[in-house]
MARKOL-209741 format. One record per residue (C-alpha): x, y negated, z negated; residue number from 1; residue in three letters. Coordinates in Angstrom, 3 decimals. Layout:
<atom><x>X</x><y>Y</y><z>Z</z><resi>NUM</resi><resn>ALA</resn></atom>
...
//
This chain:
<atom><x>21.697</x><y>10.924</y><z>-44.442</z><resi>1</resi><resn>MET</resn></atom>
<atom><x>24.048</x><y>13.493</y><z>-42.969</z><resi>2</resi><resn>ARG</resn></atom>
<atom><x>25.334</x><y>13.160</y><z>-39.609</z><resi>3</resi><resn>PHE</resn></atom>
<atom><x>26.969</x><y>16.063</y><z>-37.777</z><resi>4</resi><resn>PHE</resn></atom>
<atom><x>29.420</x><y>15.879</y><z>-34.780</z><resi>5</resi><resn>THR</resn></atom>
<atom><x>28.649</x><y>18.412</y><z>-32.240</z><resi>6</resi><resn>ILE</resn></atom>
<atom><x>30.878</x><y>18.977</y><z>-28.963</z><resi>7</resi><resn>PRO</resn></atom>
<atom><x>28.919</x><y>18.001</y><z>-25.842</z><resi>8</resi><resn>LEU</resn></atom>
<atom><x>29.580</x><y>21.431</y><z>-24.276</z><resi>9</resi><resn>VAL</resn></atom>
<atom><x>27.675</x><y>23.328</y><z>-27.430</z><resi>10</resi><resn>ALA</resn></atom>
<atom><x>24.993</x><y>20.741</y><z>-26.880</z><resi>11</resi><resn>VAL</resn></atom>
<atom><x>24.326</x><y>21.497</y><z>-23.193</z><resi>12</resi><resn>LEU</resn></atom>
<atom><x>24.844</x><y>25.327</y><z>-23.750</z><resi>13</resi><resn>THR</resn></atom>
<atom><x>22.075</x><y>25.334</y><z>-26.498</z><resi>14</resi><resn>LEU</resn></atom>
<atom><x>19.814</x><y>23.255</y><z>-24.272</z><resi>15</resi><resn>GLY</resn></atom>
<atom><x>20.312</x><y>25.552</y><z>-21.299</z><resi>16</resi><resn>SER</resn></atom>
<atom><x>19.462</x><y>28.495</y><z>-23.691</z><resi>17</resi><resn>LEU</resn></atom>
<atom><x>16.347</x><y>26.974</y><z>-25.017</z><resi>18</resi><resn>ILE</resn></atom>
<atom><x>15.223</x><y>26.213</y><z>-21.525</z><resi>19</resi><resn>MET</resn></atom>
<atom><x>16.048</x><y>29.529</y><z>-20.539</z><resi>20</resi><resn>ASP</resn></atom>
<atom><x>14.021</x><y>30.944</y><z>-23.175</z><resi>21</resi><resn>ALA</resn></atom>
<atom><x>11.078</x><y>28.771</y><z>-22.486</z><resi>22</resi><resn>TRP</resn></atom>
<atom><x>11.171</x><y>29.822</y><z>-18.757</z><resi>23</resi><resn>ALA</resn></atom>
<atom><x>10.768</x><y>33.396</y><z>-19.673</z><resi>24</resi><resn>GLN</resn></atom>
<atom><x>8.292</x><y>32.919</y><z>-22.362</z><resi>25</resi><resn>SER</resn></atom>
<atom><x>5.530</x><y>33.384</y><z>-20.148</z><resi>26</resi><resn>GLY</resn></atom>
<atom><x>3.207</x><y>31.171</y><z>-17.919</z><resi>27</resi><resn>PRO</resn></atom>
<atom><x>2.575</x><y>27.588</y><z>-19.177</z><resi>28</resi><resn>LYS</resn></atom>
<atom><x>-0.905</x><y>26.294</y><z>-19.687</z><resi>29</resi><resn>LEU</resn></atom>
<atom><x>-2.394</x><y>24.324</y><z>-16.673</z><resi>30</resi><resn>PRO</resn></atom>
<atom><x>-2.501</x><y>20.500</y><z>-17.624</z><resi>31</resi><resn>PRO</resn></atom>
<atom><x>-6.156</x><y>20.269</y><z>-18.101</z><resi>32</resi><resn>GLU</resn></atom>
<atom><x>-6.062</x><y>23.489</y><z>-20.573</z><resi>33</resi><resn>LEU</resn></atom>
<atom><x>-3.007</x><y>22.070</y><z>-22.401</z><resi>34</resi><resn>GLN</resn></atom>
<atom><x>-5.044</x><y>18.717</y><z>-22.853</z><resi>35</resi><resn>LYS</resn></atom>
<atom><x>-8.054</x><y>20.665</y><z>-23.952</z><resi>36</resi><resn>THR</resn></atom>
<atom><x>-5.859</x><y>22.410</y><z>-26.553</z><resi>37</resi><resn>ALA</resn></atom>
<atom><x>-4.074</x><y>19.475</y><z>-27.895</z><resi>38</resi><resn>GLU</resn></atom>
<atom><x>-7.578</x><y>17.611</y><z>-28.152</z><resi>39</resi><resn>THR</resn></atom>
<atom><x>-9.398</x><y>20.275</y><z>-30.153</z><resi>40</resi><resn>VAL</resn></atom>
<atom><x>-6.317</x><y>21.211</y><z>-32.497</z><resi>41</resi><resn>ILE</resn></atom>
<atom><x>-5.324</x><y>17.579</y><z>-32.922</z><resi>42</resi><resn>GLY</resn></atom>
<atom><x>-9.058</x><y>16.734</y><z>-33.411</z><resi>43</resi><resn>GLY</resn></atom>
<atom><x>-9.296</x><y>19.122</y><z>-36.198</z><resi>44</resi><resn>GLN</resn></atom>
<atom><x>-5.871</x><y>18.011</y><z>-37.919</z><resi>45</resi><resn>ILE</resn></atom>
<atom><x>-7.094</x><y>14.588</y><z>-37.804</z><resi>46</resi><resn>SER</resn></atom>
<atom><x>-10.071</x><y>15.143</y><z>-39.358</z><resi>47</resi><resn>ALA</resn></atom>
<atom><x>-8.431</x><y>16.988</y><z>-41.971</z><resi>48</resi><resn>PHE</resn></atom>
<atom><x>-6.218</x><y>14.051</y><z>-42.752</z><resi>49</resi><resn>ARG</resn></atom>
<atom><x>-9.073</x><y>11.666</y><z>-42.660</z><resi>50</resi><resn>ALA</resn></atom>
<atom><x>-10.998</x><y>13.800</y><z>-45.013</z><resi>51</resi><resn>GLY</resn></atom>
<atom><x>-13.770</x><y>14.306</y><z>-42.449</z><resi>52</resi><resn>ASP</resn></atom>
<atom><x>-14.575</x><y>17.856</y><z>-43.485</z><resi>53</resi><resn>HIS</resn></atom>
<atom><x>-17.775</x><y>18.220</y><z>-41.358</z><resi>54</resi><resn>GLU</resn></atom>
<atom><x>-15.913</x><y>17.207</y><z>-38.252</z><resi>55</resi><resn>GLN</resn></atom>
<atom><x>-12.984</x><y>19.524</y><z>-39.080</z><resi>56</resi><resn>ALA</resn></atom>
<atom><x>-15.263</x><y>22.097</y><z>-39.479</z><resi>57</resi><resn>TYR</resn></atom>
<atom><x>-17.135</x><y>21.446</y><z>-36.329</z><resi>58</resi><resn>SER</resn></atom>
<atom><x>-13.906</x><y>22.592</y><z>-34.354</z><resi>59</resi><resn>TYR</resn></atom>
<atom><x>-14.010</x><y>25.987</y><z>-35.858</z><resi>60</resi><resn>ALA</resn></atom>
<atom><x>-15.526</x><y>28.788</y><z>-33.477</z><resi>61</resi><resn>ALA</resn></atom>
<atom><x>-18.952</x><y>30.418</y><z>-34.371</z><resi>62</resi><resn>PRO</resn></atom>
<atom><x>-17.234</x><y>33.590</y><z>-35.449</z><resi>63</resi><resn>SER</resn></atom>
<atom><x>-15.264</x><y>31.557</y><z>-38.169</z><resi>64</resi><resn>ILE</resn></atom>
<atom><x>-18.449</x><y>29.444</y><z>-38.994</z><resi>65</resi><resn>ARG</resn></atom>
<atom><x>-20.443</x><y>32.536</y><z>-39.592</z><resi>66</resi><resn>GLN</resn></atom>
<atom><x>-17.712</x><y>34.015</y><z>-41.879</z><resi>67</resi><resn>ILE</resn></atom>
<atom><x>-17.615</x><y>31.126</y><z>-44.141</z><resi>68</resi><resn>PHE</resn></atom>
<atom><x>-21.306</x><y>29.747</y><z>-43.807</z><resi>69</resi><resn>GLY</resn></atom>
<atom><x>-20.574</x><y>26.122</y><z>-45.103</z><resi>70</resi><resn>SER</resn></atom>
<atom><x>-18.178</x><y>23.471</y><z>-44.866</z><resi>71</resi><resn>THR</resn></atom>
<atom><x>-17.089</x><y>23.605</y><z>-48.481</z><resi>72</resi><resn>ASP</resn></atom>
<atom><x>-16.233</x><y>27.185</y><z>-48.414</z><resi>73</resi><resn>ARG</resn></atom>
<atom><x>-14.342</x><y>26.790</y><z>-45.075</z><resi>74</resi><resn>PHE</resn></atom>
<atom><x>-12.191</x><y>23.715</y><z>-46.388</z><resi>75</resi><resn>ILE</resn></atom>
<atom><x>-11.769</x><y>25.519</y><z>-49.550</z><resi>76</resi><resn>GLY</resn></atom>
<atom><x>-10.014</x><y>28.413</y><z>-47.397</z><resi>77</resi><resn>MET</resn></atom>
<atom><x>-8.083</x><y>25.903</y><z>-45.396</z><resi>78</resi><resn>VAL</resn></atom>
<atom><x>-6.766</x><y>24.337</y><z>-48.550</z><resi>79</resi><resn>LYS</resn></atom>
<atom><x>-5.838</x><y>27.328</y><z>-50.238</z><resi>80</resi><resn>LYS</resn></atom>
<atom><x>-4.490</x><y>29.335</y><z>-47.224</z><resi>81</resi><resn>GLY</resn></atom>
<atom><x>-3.223</x><y>26.452</y><z>-44.707</z><resi>82</resi><resn>TYR</resn></atom>
<atom><x>-2.278</x><y>23.854</y><z>-46.972</z><resi>83</resi><resn>GLY</resn></atom>
<atom><x>0.468</x><y>22.686</y><z>-44.597</z><resi>84</resi><resn>PRO</resn></atom>
<atom><x>-2.144</x><y>22.294</y><z>-41.815</z><resi>85</resi><resn>ILE</resn></atom>
<atom><x>-4.553</x><y>20.438</y><z>-44.264</z><resi>86</resi><resn>TYR</resn></atom>
<atom><x>-1.997</x><y>18.080</y><z>-45.470</z><resi>87</resi><resn>GLY</resn></atom>
<atom><x>0.265</x><y>17.848</y><z>-42.195</z><resi>88</resi><resn>ALA</resn></atom>
<atom><x>2.525</x><y>14.694</y><z>-42.251</z><resi>89</resi><resn>ARG</resn></atom>
<atom><x>2.522</x><y>14.971</y><z>-38.285</z><resi>90</resi><resn>ASN</resn></atom>
<atom><x>2.575</x><y>17.691</y><z>-35.684</z><resi>91</resi><resn>TRP</resn></atom>
<atom><x>3.670</x><y>18.191</y><z>-32.157</z><resi>92</resi><resn>SER</resn></atom>
<atom><x>2.592</x><y>20.826</y><z>-29.459</z><resi>93</resi><resn>PHE</resn></atom>
<atom><x>4.948</x><y>23.525</y><z>-28.242</z><resi>94</resi><resn>GLY</resn></atom>
<atom><x>4.259</x><y>26.382</y><z>-25.917</z><resi>95</resi><resn>ARG</resn></atom>
<atom><x>0.678</x><y>27.304</y><z>-24.904</z><resi>96</resi><resn>GLY</resn></atom>
<atom><x>-0.461</x><y>30.063</y><z>-22.864</z><resi>97</resi><resn>GLU</resn></atom>
<atom><x>-3.858</x><y>31.318</y><z>-21.436</z><resi>98</resi><resn>ALA</resn></atom>
<atom><x>-4.812</x><y>34.682</y><z>-22.384</z><resi>99</resi><resn>ARG</resn></atom>
<atom><x>-8.090</x><y>35.707</y><z>-20.567</z><resi>100</resi><resn>GLY</resn></atom>
<atom><x>-11.069</x><y>33.776</y><z>-22.581</z><resi>101</resi><resn>ASP</resn></atom>
<atom><x>-8.573</x><y>32.477</y><z>-24.983</z><resi>102</resi><resn>ALA</resn></atom>
<atom><x>-5.766</x><y>29.939</y><z>-25.283</z><resi>103</resi><resn>LEU</resn></atom>
<atom><x>-2.703</x><y>30.379</y><z>-27.444</z><resi>104</resi><resn>VAL</resn></atom>
<atom><x>-1.047</x><y>27.179</y><z>-28.466</z><resi>105</resi><resn>GLN</resn></atom>
<atom><x>1.963</x><y>26.752</y><z>-30.661</z><resi>106</resi><resn>GLU</resn></atom>
<atom><x>1.836</x><y>23.875</y><z>-33.071</z><resi>107</resi><resn>VAL</resn></atom>
<atom><x>4.982</x><y>22.583</y><z>-34.727</z><resi>108</resi><resn>LEU</resn></atom>
<atom><x>4.314</x><y>20.674</y><z>-37.999</z><resi>109</resi><resn>LEU</resn></atom>
<atom><x>5.545</x><y>18.926</y><z>-41.269</z><resi>110</resi><resn>VAL</resn></atom>
<atom><x>3.687</x><y>19.984</y><z>-44.258</z><resi>111</resi><resn>GLY</resn></atom>
<atom><x>2.801</x><y>17.693</y><z>-47.205</z><resi>112</resi><resn>PRO</resn></atom>
<atom><x>6.105</x><y>18.641</y><z>-49.116</z><resi>113</resi><resn>GLN</resn></atom>
<atom><x>8.244</x><y>18.011</y><z>-45.869</z><resi>114</resi><resn>GLY</resn></atom>
<atom><x>8.763</x><y>21.538</y><z>-44.889</z><resi>115</resi><resn>ARG</resn></atom>
<atom><x>8.384</x><y>22.699</y><z>-41.314</z><resi>116</resi><resn>ASP</resn></atom>
<atom><x>5.992</x><y>25.067</y><z>-40.024</z><resi>117</resi><resn>TRP</resn></atom>
<atom><x>4.818</x><y>26.802</y><z>-36.877</z><resi>118</resi><resn>VAL</resn></atom>
<atom><x>1.220</x><y>27.517</y><z>-36.346</z><resi>119</resi><resn>ALA</resn></atom>
<atom><x>-0.075</x><y>29.775</y><z>-33.713</z><resi>120</resi><resn>LEU</resn></atom>
<atom><x>-3.594</x><y>28.806</y><z>-32.814</z><resi>121</resi><resn>TYR</resn></atom>
<atom><x>-6.026</x><y>31.021</y><z>-30.886</z><resi>122</resi><resn>THR</resn></atom>
<atom><x>-8.917</x><y>29.143</y><z>-29.158</z><resi>123</resi><resn>LEU</resn></atom>
<atom><x>-11.724</x><y>30.682</y><z>-27.357</z><resi>124</resi><resn>ARG</resn></atom>
<atom><x>-13.980</x><y>29.366</y><z>-24.775</z><resi>125</resi><resn>LYS</resn></atom>
<atom><x>-17.597</x><y>29.266</y><z>-25.706</z><resi>126</resi><resn>GLN</resn></atom>
<atom><x>-20.717</x><y>30.059</y><z>-23.432</z><resi>127</resi><resn>ALA</resn></atom>
<atom><x>-21.317</x><y>26.265</y><z>-23.343</z><resi>128</resi><resn>ASP</resn></atom>
<atom><x>-17.772</x><y>25.870</y><z>-21.753</z><resi>129</resi><resn>GLY</resn></atom>
<atom><x>-16.208</x><y>24.255</y><z>-24.845</z><resi>130</resi><resn>SER</resn></atom>
<atom><x>-13.117</x><y>25.468</y><z>-26.694</z><resi>131</resi><resn>TRP</resn></atom>
<atom><x>-13.225</x><y>26.299</y><z>-30.479</z><resi>132</resi><resn>ARG</resn></atom>
<atom><x>-10.627</x><y>27.355</y><z>-32.828</z><resi>133</resi><resn>ILE</resn></atom>
<atom><x>-10.947</x><y>31.284</y><z>-33.405</z><resi>134</resi><resn>ALA</resn></atom>
<atom><x>-7.826</x><y>31.698</y><z>-35.626</z><resi>135</resi><resn>GLY</resn></atom>
<atom><x>-4.516</x><y>30.517</y><z>-36.867</z><resi>136</resi><resn>VAL</resn></atom>
<atom><x>-1.262</x><y>32.381</y><z>-37.748</z><resi>137</resi><resn>GLN</resn></atom>
<atom><x>1.349</x><y>30.259</y><z>-39.589</z><resi>138</resi><resn>MET</resn></atom>
<atom><x>4.860</x><y>30.697</y><z>-40.945</z><resi>139</resi><resn>LYS</resn></atom>
<atom><x>7.863</x><y>28.680</y><z>-42.056</z><resi>140</resi><resn>PRO</resn></atom>
<atom><x>9.903</x><y>27.454</y><z>-39.269</z><resi>141</resi><resn>ALA</resn></atom>
<atom><x>13.228</x><y>29.003</y><z>-38.724</z><resi>142</resi><resn>GLU</resn></atom>
<atom><x>15.139</x><y>25.551</y><z>-38.314</z><resi>143</resi><resn>LEU</resn></atom>
<atom><x>14.048</x><y>22.977</y><z>-40.901</z><resi>144</resi><resn>GLN</resn></atom>
<atom><x>14.495</x><y>19.173</y><z>-39.764</z><resi>145</resi><resn>SER</resn></atom>
<atom><x>16.899</x><y>17.057</y><z>-41.691</z><resi>146</resi><resn>THR</resn></atom>
//
């Protein structure tokens, strides 16, 4: 394990820059919508981890369910295209934003090989008032954990 010594002034400056960027990134989600996003996304990732594919599929928006048509096809796509989410070791929630009838939520996760990823989830409000996952964009994190 490596330890680095960083001058306190550098840490404080970096922290200030991060907070400024956060403040300028747009409005944060109200607490109730933040909780909703975390519950839906966390529920799906937990279901993937538990191998409960039916439960994981239940968090997908009807438009996604229509495209794949079955749990098996959906899970196959997730394993192939979103392996770091399917096999996430752990995750945490970053910024979230409301955009009309959608919520956009950043999720920081560590994939099965220990690599850090950023996933940007889009949740859509359904006619019954529930929120479902309508899409995910994913990219390697710029900074890797050590």
